[in-house]
C-alpha positions, -999 to +999 in steps of 0.1 A: -382-143-771-378-160-739-413-148-728-427-165-759-409-198-755-420-202-717-457-193-728-456-222-754-442-245-729-468-235-704-496-237-730-483-272-739-483-282-704-519-272-698-529-292-729-510-323-718-528-320-684-563-314-701-555-346-721-548-363-689-579-355-670-600-366-700-583-398-702-587-402-664-623-391-661-633-417-689-617-445-666-623-432-632-654-408-634-661-412-597-628-396-588-632-366-608-663-351-596-665-315-604-696-294-592-717-280-622-708-244-616-670-249-615-671-267-648-694-239-664-669-214-648-638-230-662-654-232-698-664-197-695-629-186-686-614-209-714-636-193-738-629-157-726-592-163-729-592-179-763-610-150-777-590-122-758-555-139-768-566-153-801-536-137-819-509-153-792-527-185-793-527-186-831-491-196-832-492-219-801-523-243-802-526-268-832-557-270-850-567-304-830-559-283-798-582-256-809-607-280-818-606-297-782-606-263-764-638-254-785-655-286-779-649-282-742-664-247-741-696-259-758-701-290-738-679-290-705-699-317-690-683-342-714-649-337-700-655-344-664 
């Protein structure tokens, strides 16, 4: 139970950080220049982890967070 609570907190933190990066990138795009290869690697990792841990994430990610993650995987360049 403690592990699940900690995992949920960490995943919520990741979502909050991602949202912050999205907001900052829209206002300060020159500050967040990420090489395309890194961006594609992050997207591939997110996709892999979401598929591999779908059952764990089902109870943690809200539908809107899942949509954001899926949109990121499909078009990571829109987020950086």
